Every structure is written in structure tokens, then in C-alpha cells.
TIMAR-864634 format. One record per residue: x, y, z of N, C-alpha, C in turn; residue number from 0. Coordinates in nm, 3 decimals. Layout:
BEGIN
ATOM       nxx       nyy       nzz      caxx      cayy      cazz       cxx       cyy       czz   num
ATOM         X         Y         Z         X         Y         Z         X         Y         Z   NUM
...
END
This chain:
BEGIN
ATOM       nxx       nyy       nzz      caxx      cayy      cazz       cxx       cyy       czz   num
ATOM     3.404    -9.532    12.309     3.393    -9.604    12.121     3.299    -9.633    12.147     0
ATOM     3.237    -9.592    12.014     3.059    -9.607    11.978     3.074    -9.708    11.855     1
ATOM     3.015    -9.809    11.930     3.011    -9.942    11.857     2.918    -9.956    11.703     2
ATOM     2.841    -9.795    11.704     2.828    -9.767    11.555     2.932    -9.741    11.455     3
ATOM     3.013    -9.678    11.495     3.146    -9.655    11.438     3.219    -9.756    11.350     4
ATOM     3.167    -9.906    11.432     3.271   -10.001    11.334     3.177   -10.050    11.226     5
ATOM     3.206   -10.021    11.122     3.096   -10.106    10.983     3.177   -10.216    10.931     6
ATOM     3.074   -10.249    10.872     3.085   -10.446    10.785     3.013   -10.428    10.704     7
ATOM     3.076   -10.474    10.571     2.991   -10.484    10.453     3.047   -10.480    10.355     8
ATOM     3.021   -10.491    10.230     3.109   -10.493    10.116     3.072   -10.328    10.060     9
ATOM     3.158   -10.274     9.946     3.178   -10.170     9.918     3.115   -10.151     9.741    10
ATOM     2.982   -10.129     9.762     2.950   -10.123     9.586     3.033   -10.009     9.541    11
ATOM     3.062   -10.028     9.399     3.126    -9.896     9.342     3.050    -9.863     9.196    12
ATOM     3.073    -9.730     9.200     2.977    -9.640     9.124     3.092    -9.560     9.025    13
ATOM     3.107    -9.504     8.917     3.117    -9.406     8.840     3.031    -9.351     8.757    14
ATOM     3.085    -9.217     8.741     2.988    -9.120     8.617     3.087    -8.982     8.577    15
ATOM     3.072    -8.942     8.476     3.127    -8.821     8.404     3.234    -8.724     8.507    16
ATOM     3.373    -8.733     8.503     3.389    -8.603     8.593     3.274    -8.474     8.611    17
ATOM     3.257    -8.425     8.700     3.192    -8.350     8.757     3.044    -8.362     8.779    18
ATOM     2.999    -8.492     8.820     2.861    -8.581     8.816     2.860    -8.492     8.980    19
ATOM     2.748    -8.463     9.030     2.699    -8.453     9.168     2.729    -8.536     9.234    20
ATOM     2.746    -8.550     9.374     2.778    -8.635     9.460     2.625    -8.680     9.490    21
ATOM     2.558    -8.828     9.510     2.464    -8.841     9.571     2.428    -8.763     9.714    22
ATOM     2.318    -8.721     9.748     2.262    -8.616     9.874     2.248    -8.720     9.965    23
ATOM     2.336    -8.672    10.076     2.301    -8.757    10.203     2.222    -8.820    10.276    24
ATOM     2.123    -8.692    10.243     1.972    -8.668    10.314     1.834    -8.754    10.268    25
ATOM     1.879    -8.755    10.106     1.742    -8.773    10.053     1.785    -8.947     9.984    26
ATOM     1.935    -8.971     9.932     1.970    -9.087     9.875     2.019    -9.169     9.989    27
ATOM     1.946    -9.253    10.019     1.930    -9.390    10.094     2.014    -9.478    10.105    28
ATOM     2.081    -9.541    10.209     2.203    -9.663    10.174     2.130    -9.768    10.064    29
ATOM     2.209    -9.842     9.958     2.163    -9.944     9.872     2.066    -9.905     9.775    30
ATOM     2.029    -9.723     9.816     1.921    -9.730     9.650     2.057    -9.660     9.547    31
ATOM     1.978    -9.651     9.428     2.062    -9.622     9.308     2.118    -9.454     9.366    32
ATOM     2.224    -9.416     9.248     2.247    -9.321     9.280     2.226    -9.238     9.110    33
ATOM     2.167    -9.128     9.110     2.117    -9.118     8.975     2.220    -9.015     8.899    34
ATOM     2.229    -9.050     8.794     2.376    -8.993     8.696     2.470    -9.063     8.750    35
ATOM     2.480    -9.162     8.837     2.589    -9.262     8.823     2.581    -9.403     8.778    36
ATOM     2.666    -9.524     8.729     2.657    -9.639     8.726     2.712    -9.746     8.779    37
ATOM     2.652    -9.821     8.872     2.698    -9.921     8.919     2.801   -10.026     8.883    38
ATOM     2.940   -10.052     8.894     3.009   -10.171     8.860     2.992   -10.316     8.897    39
ATOM     2.859   -10.288     8.974     2.787   -10.431     8.990     2.837   -10.526     9.084    40
ATOM     2.813   -10.679     9.076     2.844   -10.728     9.146     3.010   -10.781     9.164    41
ATOM     3.058   -10.788     9.256     3.216   -10.870     9.274     3.233   -10.978     9.334    42
ATOM     3.358   -11.045     9.321     3.391   -11.179     9.369     3.488   -11.177     9.528    43
ATOM     3.571   -11.026     9.523     3.644   -11.006     9.625     3.629   -10.874     9.682    44
ATOM     3.661   -10.846     9.806     3.652   -10.736     9.868     3.714   -10.619     9.788    45
ATOM     3.627   -10.498     9.853     3.716   -10.394     9.756     3.826   -10.323     9.836    46
ATOM     3.921   -10.312     9.805     4.048   -10.253     9.849     4.070   -10.098     9.824    47
ATOM     4.146   -10.043     9.951     4.177    -9.895     9.885     4.291    -9.893     9.987    48
ATOM     4.383    -9.855     9.887     4.514    -9.855     9.943     4.618    -9.705     9.899    49
ATOM     4.666    -9.629     9.996     4.737    -9.532     9.966     4.860    -9.576     9.949    50
ATOM     4.917    -9.543     9.842     5.028    -9.531     9.832     5.114    -9.374     9.841    51
ATOM     5.198    -9.423     9.950     5.233    -9.221     9.994     5.393    -9.220    10.026    52
ATOM     5.461    -9.134     9.943     5.575    -9.096     9.991     5.605    -8.965    10.040    53
ATOM     5.682    -8.994    10.180     5.745    -8.900    10.237     5.901    -8.875    10.244    54
ATOM     5.917    -8.720    10.294     6.021    -8.681    10.256     6.094    -8.648    10.452    55
ATOM     6.156    -8.747    10.494     6.190    -8.687    10.624     6.265    -8.556    10.631    56
ATOM     6.272    -8.454    10.733     6.340    -8.412    10.755     6.457    -8.421    10.910    57
ATOM     6.588    -8.416    10.879     6.669    -8.405    10.973     6.764    -8.324    10.968    58
ATOM     6.893    -8.331    11.072     6.986    -8.204    11.066     7.071    -8.306    11.125    59
ATOM     7.181    -8.210    11.126     7.312    -8.337    11.146     7.321    -8.336    11.306    60
ATOM     7.278    -8.240    11.363     7.227    -8.250    11.524     7.126    -8.309    11.576    61
ATOM     7.028    -8.347    11.497     6.910    -8.425    11.531     6.953    -8.581    11.531    62
ATOM     6.843    -8.663    11.598     6.851    -8.786    11.578     6.721    -8.856    11.579    63
ATOM     6.686    -8.809    11.518     6.529    -8.864    11.478     6.449    -8.717    11.364    64
ATOM     6.364    -8.777    11.346     6.289    -8.707    11.232     6.241    -8.532    11.291    65
ATOM     6.289    -8.442    11.255     6.213    -8.307    11.284     6.070    -8.276    11.223    66
ATOM     6.062    -8.296    11.072     5.945    -8.304    10.992     5.909    -8.381    10.901    67
ATOM     5.808    -8.416    10.843     5.765    -8.488    10.724     5.701    -8.384    10.636    68
ATOM     5.748    -8.411    10.495     5.650    -8.378    10.426     5.628    -8.443    10.288    69
ATOM     5.489    -8.468    10.258     5.428    -8.586    10.146     5.477    -8.541    10.010    70
ATOM     5.516    -8.622     9.958     5.618    -8.579     9.810     5.535    -8.667     9.722    71
ATOM     5.475    -8.760     9.764     5.363    -8.829     9.643     5.219    -8.874     9.715    72
ATOM     5.125    -8.898     9.639     5.010    -8.969     9.726     4.911    -9.025     9.602    73
ATOM     4.911    -9.127     9.628     4.841    -9.193     9.484     4.723    -9.328     9.543    74
ATOM     4.641    -9.255     9.599     4.515    -9.360     9.612     4.457    -9.477     9.513    75
ATOM     4.419    -9.603     9.543     4.426    -9.713     9.437     4.316    -9.799     9.515    76
ATOM     4.238    -9.836     9.381     4.095    -9.905     9.464     4.137   -10.002     9.343    77
ATOM     4.062   -10.125     9.436     4.129   -10.281     9.387     4.032   -10.364     9.413    78
ATOM     3.928   -10.462     9.303     3.858   -10.551     9.356     3.833   -10.656     9.191    79
ATOM     3.753   -10.746     9.173     3.767   -10.841     9.109     3.581   -10.876     9.086    80
ATOM     3.550   -10.814     8.960     3.428   -10.780     8.902     3.406   -10.951     8.878    81
ATOM     3.257   -10.951     8.914     3.191   -11.076     8.864     3.108   -11.091     8.708    82
ATOM     3.046   -11.001     8.705     2.976   -10.936     8.564     3.055   -10.943     8.442    83
ATOM     3.018   -11.002     8.323     3.107   -11.005     8.230     3.005   -10.929     8.173    84
ATOM     3.023   -10.814     8.095     2.931   -10.758     8.001     3.015   -10.662     7.913    85
ATOM     2.942   -10.665     7.813     3.024   -10.565     7.697     3.079   -10.453     7.747    86
ATOM     2.991   -10.364     7.829     2.974   -10.223     7.863     3.065   -10.216     7.947    87
ATOM     3.121   -10.345     8.050     3.199   -10.354     8.135     3.324   -10.361     8.091    88
ATOM     3.337   -10.437     7.990     3.464   -10.493     7.925     3.553   -10.378     7.847    89
ATOM     3.444   -10.311     7.797     3.476   -10.184     7.703     3.540   -10.071     7.804    90
ATOM     3.485   -10.022     7.901     3.493    -9.964     7.963     3.647    -9.985     8.036    91
ATOM     3.673   -10.147     8.095     3.822   -10.160     8.158     3.861   -10.126     8.048    92
ATOM     3.886   -10.216     7.927     3.992   -10.171     7.850     4.015   -10.065     7.747    93
ATOM     3.936    -9.938     7.759     3.907    -9.834     7.670     3.885    -9.865     7.545    94
ATOM     3.789    -9.970     7.498     3.715   -10.033     7.419     3.613    -9.952     7.367    95
ATOM     3.541   -10.023     7.266     3.394    -9.993     7.239     3.299   -10.092     7.236    96
ATOM     3.208   -10.087     7.284     3.084   -10.158     7.282     2.966   -10.161     7.179    97
ATOM     2.917   -10.259     7.100     2.803   -10.259     7.090     2.716   -10.362     7.055    98
ATOM     2.588   -10.323     7.102     2.466   -10.461     7.151     2.393   -10.458     7.037    99
ATOM     2.393   -10.578     7.006     2.305   -10.636     6.903     2.173   -10.725     6.953   100
ATOM     2.072   -10.652     6.939     1.945   -10.738     6.988     1.890   -10.858     6.914   101
ATOM     1.846   -10.934     6.996     1.800   -11.067     6.953     1.670   -11.076     6.839   102
ATOM     1.701   -11.146     6.704     1.591   -11.100     6.632     1.538   -11.224     6.565   103
ATOM     1.442   -11.287     6.480     1.427   -11.383     6.390     1.500   -11.469     6.399   104
ATOM     1.616   -11.426     6.313     1.737   -11.497     6.261     1.871   -11.451     6.327   105
ATOM     1.848   -11.374     6.423     1.995   -11.286     6.500     2.004   -11.353     6.606   106
ATOM     2.107   -11.390     6.703     2.114   -11.373     6.818     2.170   -11.234     6.880   107
ATOM     2.109   -11.249     7.012     2.148   -11.091     7.094     2.270   -11.121     7.130   108
ATOM     2.402   -11.018     7.102     2.519   -10.984     7.133     2.578   -10.899     7.181   109
ATOM     2.710   -10.891     7.279     2.799   -10.768     7.260     2.886   -10.802     7.216   110
ATOM     2.945   -10.704     7.105     3.070   -10.716     7.076     3.191   -10.595     7.127   111
ATOM     3.273   -10.621     7.181     3.400   -10.527     7.227     3.511   -10.502     7.160   112
ATOM     3.513   -10.386     7.106     3.665   -10.361     6.997     3.743   -10.302     7.108   113
ATOM     3.851   -10.337     7.108     3.992   -10.290     7.209     4.095   -10.276     7.085   114
ATOM     4.152   -10.155     7.099     4.274   -10.119     6.973     4.390   -10.013     7.056   115
ATOM     4.439    -9.962     6.983     4.561    -9.851     7.048     4.554    -9.757     7.105   116
ATOM     4.412    -9.707     7.119     4.398    -9.559     7.195     4.515    -9.535     7.307   117
ATOM     4.567    -9.429     7.327     4.671    -9.399     7.388     4.643    -9.380     7.529   118
ATOM     4.510    -9.262     7.482     4.458    -9.178     7.617     4.368    -9.241     7.675   119
ATOM     4.378    -9.267     7.795     4.305    -9.332     7.895     4.169    -9.235     7.966   120
ATOM     4.091    -9.270     7.908     3.961    -9.166     7.971     3.938    -9.156     8.133   121
ATOM     3.888    -9.045     8.183     3.885    -9.045     8.328     3.732    -9.029     8.366   122
ATOM     3.686    -9.080     8.458     3.567    -9.083     8.543     3.555    -9.033     8.698   123
ATOM     3.454    -8.985     8.745     3.461    -8.986     8.866     3.414    -9.101     8.955   124
ATOM     3.478    -9.109     9.076     3.474    -9.280     9.144     3.380    -9.259     9.251   125
ATOM     3.310    -9.365     9.290     3.258    -9.356     9.451     3.251    -9.493     9.486   126
ATOM     3.238    -9.537     9.652     3.197    -9.624     9.707     3.103    -9.625     9.795   127
ATOM     3.044    -9.690     9.843     2.954    -9.709     9.938     2.928    -9.842    10.048   128
ATOM     2.995    -9.788    10.168     2.957    -9.902    10.278     2.813    -9.888    10.353   129
ATOM     2.792    -9.929    10.464     2.704    -9.919    10.540     2.732    -9.903    10.698   130
ATOM     2.680    -9.796    10.757     2.681    -9.792    10.913     2.558    -9.809    10.961   131
ATOM     2.521    -9.927    11.074     2.402    -9.913    11.121     2.421    -9.858    11.266   132
ATOM     2.319    -9.722    11.266     2.278    -9.657    11.352     2.254    -9.726    11.525   133
ATOM     2.216    -9.648    11.617     2.218    -9.716    11.719     2.057    -9.759    11.734   134
ATOM     1.982    -9.677    11.667     1.812    -9.735    11.607     1.792    -9.837    11.544   135
ATOM     1.911    -9.864    11.473     1.904    -9.985    11.371     1.891    -9.973    11.243   136
ATOM     1.890    -9.859    11.186     1.863    -9.794    11.072     2.008    -9.803    10.999   137
ATOM     2.017    -9.835    10.899     2.154    -9.847    10.780     2.171    -9.705    10.734   138
ATOM     2.272    -9.657    10.747     2.303    -9.506    10.706     2.419    -9.542    10.617   139
ATOM     2.465    -9.500    10.514     2.584    -9.485    10.426     2.679    -9.403    10.445   140
ATOM     2.813    -9.517    10.446     2.952    -9.432    10.437     2.972    -9.429    10.301   141
ATOM     3.015    -9.296    10.253     3.066    -9.305    10.084     3.173    -9.203    10.071   142
ATOM     3.253    -9.296     9.988     3.417    -9.226     9.971     3.359    -9.156     9.799   143
ATOM     3.421    -9.044     9.774     3.398    -8.991     9.634     3.533    -8.962     9.563   144
ATOM     3.588    -8.992     9.472     3.691    -8.994     9.419     3.692    -8.869     9.267   145
ATOM     3.735    -8.785     9.302     3.700    -8.676     9.197     3.715    -8.718     9.015   146
ATOM     3.836    -8.776     9.020     3.914    -8.795     8.883     3.991    -8.918     8.883   147
ATOM     3.965    -8.997     8.789     4.036    -9.152     8.842     3.981    -9.214     8.682   148
ATOM     4.120    -9.331     8.691     4.094    -9.407     8.541     4.083    -9.555     8.608   149
ATOM     4.021    -9.642     8.512     4.002    -9.797     8.514     4.107    -9.853     8.446   150
ATOM     4.158    -9.991     8.473     4.215   -10.066     8.406     4.224   -10.222     8.460   151
ATOM     4.254   -10.301     8.343     4.274   -10.450     8.427     4.388   -10.458     8.495   152
ATOM     4.394   -10.581     8.591     4.509   -10.583     8.693     4.520   -10.710     8.716   153
ATOM     4.578   -10.787     8.629     4.607   -10.902     8.665     4.589   -11.016     8.579   154
ATOM     4.562   -11.111     8.608     4.521   -11.245     8.556     4.389   -11.232     8.594   155
ATOM     4.313   -11.282     8.450     4.185   -11.286     8.469     4.171   -11.506     8.471   156
ATOM     4.107   -11.571     8.550     4.127   -11.702     8.531     4.040   -11.798     8.527   157
ATOM     4.033   -11.861     8.413     3.917   -11.948     8.368     3.901   -12.079     8.386   158
ATOM     3.802   -12.136     8.516     3.867   -12.226     8.618     3.710   -12.303     8.615   159
ATOM     3.726   -12.459     8.590     3.580   -12.478     8.587     3.505   -12.492     8.743   160
ATOM     3.576   -12.480     8.817     3.568   -12.509     8.953     3.530   -12.356     9.018   161
ATOM     3.550   -12.265     8.965     3.559   -12.122     9.033     3.514   -11.996     8.893   162
ATOM     3.423   -11.933     8.969     3.418   -11.827     8.922     3.471   -11.751     8.835   163
ATOM     3.464   -11.704     8.717     3.622   -11.575     8.644     3.593   -11.461     8.650   164
ATOM     3.637   -11.399     8.734     3.629   -11.266     8.796     3.731   -11.188     8.663   165
ATOM     3.687   -11.027     8.673     3.787   -10.949     8.615     3.863   -10.910     8.685   166
ATOM     3.971   -10.889     8.719     4.045   -10.803     8.806     4.042   -10.656     8.770   167
ATOM     4.023   -10.558     8.815     4.012   -10.396     8.786     4.087   -10.320     8.906   168
ATOM     4.169   -10.248     8.883     4.237   -10.127     8.942     4.205    -9.984     8.888   169
ATOM     4.164    -9.924     9.000     4.096    -9.756     8.944     4.211    -9.667     9.063   170
ATOM     4.300    -9.607     8.955     4.359    -9.521     8.971     4.364    -9.353     8.995   171
ATOM     4.326    -9.335     9.131     4.292    -9.176     9.167     4.372    -9.109     9.109   172
ATOM     4.321    -8.954     9.081     4.398    -8.882     8.994     4.383    -8.746     9.126   173
ATOM     4.489    -8.652     9.114     4.454    -8.490     9.191     4.375    -8.410     9.077   174
ATOM     4.279    -8.383     9.140     4.204    -8.271     9.048     4.232    -8.148     9.113   175
ATOM     4.303    -8.094     9.044     4.317    -7.953     9.069     4.235    -7.819     9.077   176
ATOM     4.117    -7.847     9.009     4.018    -7.792     8.999     3.914    -7.744     9.123   177
ATOM     3.982    -7.860     9.208     3.901    -7.864     9.369     3.950    -7.734     9.452   178
ATOM     3.858    -7.720     9.523     3.900    -7.611     9.664     4.060    -7.705     9.711   179
ATOM     4.112    -7.621     9.773     4.251    -7.682     9.849     4.203    -7.759     9.958   180
ATOM     4.273    -7.875     9.993     4.254    -7.975    10.084     4.154    -8.074    10.031   181
ATOM     4.080    -8.070     9.894     3.997    -8.146     9.856     4.033    -8.185     9.713   182
ATOM     4.132    -8.185     9.711     4.209    -8.254     9.546     4.182    -8.427     9.535   183
ATOM     4.166    -8.498     9.610     4.165    -8.649     9.568     4.029    -8.672     9.609   184
ATOM     3.970    -8.619     9.710     3.814    -8.692     9.778     3.756    -8.654     9.863   185
ATOM     3.647    -8.698     9.894     3.529    -8.634    10.000     3.497    -8.774    10.064   186
ATOM     3.470    -8.800    10.165     3.439    -8.890    10.253     3.303    -8.843    10.366   187
ATOM     3.199    -8.912    10.336     3.089    -8.850    10.398     3.052    -9.023    10.480   188
ATOM     3.019    -8.982    10.610     2.958    -9.059    10.725     2.849    -9.030    10.779   189
ATOM     2.746    -9.081    10.744     2.590    -9.054    10.751     2.573    -9.090    10.911   190
ATOM     2.516    -9.011    11.024     2.522    -9.049    11.149     2.395    -9.089    11.226   191
ATOM     2.305    -9.002    11.187     2.201    -9.008    11.210     2.072    -8.966    11.117   192
ATOM     1.955    -9.008    11.084     1.866    -8.956    11.019     1.803    -8.802    11.059   193
ATOM     1.764    -8.765    10.934     1.702    -8.627    10.951     1.604    -8.609    11.057   194
ATOM     1.620    -8.487    11.155     1.474    -8.483    11.249     1.380    -8.405    11.224   195
ATOM     1.365    -8.395    11.083     1.284    -8.310    11.012     1.148    -8.411    11.043   196
ATOM     1.019    -8.307    10.998     0.889    -8.404    10.997     0.851    -8.388    10.838   197
END
């Protein structure tokens, strides 16, 4: 076992329009901004990735155990609690619109989010980044990319004088049939070493 393969740290979530290129594994270092992507910002709880998967077991009358298994459903889900309350984030989560008004001499600056009954849920490309520390002590990124997914509220938002008020979110990953076979859900990149070029 290589101890460098044990990773620790927060998962920073990003989103972009579907079809956006992934950040380059060589030129975009861990912890730096992803061009054309937007960060969801600070979180109050760890990011969780859950694979909801259903399988069909094949048995015969003559067998005691499973002979084969087939996946019949696969639904990756991301969950966390956002810390930052901004108009843009609230509009994204609830499928609404946000208008920012700048402060002026007789005007307070504010954001106004309007949420209606739009049935179509917008899709985005999603990704998150963790860190892997190589044997020379250099932080390298571990990145998960999901081609298509939606975001929405997930449970109660608690307003409490003794604790931070977070925004629970869920990101439901969809199958992307435009991808090559074997890549329909996601791509994972684990950077293990720096470039040897000069």
C-alpha cells in the first residue's frame, strides 16, 4: 500500500454549463480556480457521494447462489450543506432568477431572488476536487467530473441562534448518452506526480 493514496480534506464543488472542458490536470494545480467553472463556495458539512445502484441477480433452479449480476439502475448523488447565502446560489438551487442591485446614495445594495413554477430543471456539468499529497510533499488534485446533473434543495434549513444556517443541497447525476461507451456518468482523475518536463 502507498500511504500517498490515502487522501484527506474537503471536497470543493464546481459547476459549469454542460459540455465545458475539464480543467487540465497538468497546468491547473490543486486549489486554483477552474477556468469557465464556478465554485459553490464554503460548506458546513462534508461532501458525500452516494451510488444508488440496483442489480438483478441471475439464478437457476439448479443453483444455490448467484450465477451473474446485471446493473439495472445507477444514480450517483452528491450532498452537502452550503454555508454562503447569496442571491446567485439561491437562484441556482431553486431554479429561480436573481437580480443584484448595487448600493447608491439613496439605495441599499441587495439581491432579489424570484422563484416560480418552472417545471423544467436546469442541468449543469459538476465536479469536485480533493487533495492527494505525493511522496515529495506536493499537493496534487483528485478530481471527479460528472457530465450532467441537477441541483436542488435537500431537507430542512435550520435558523438557529447558536449555529450557522446552512443550505442543504442535493446534486442528482444523470446519464449522458452523448459520451463514449464506459464514460456516460463520470470521469475521475487522480494526479500522482508532477510533470518531469523543464
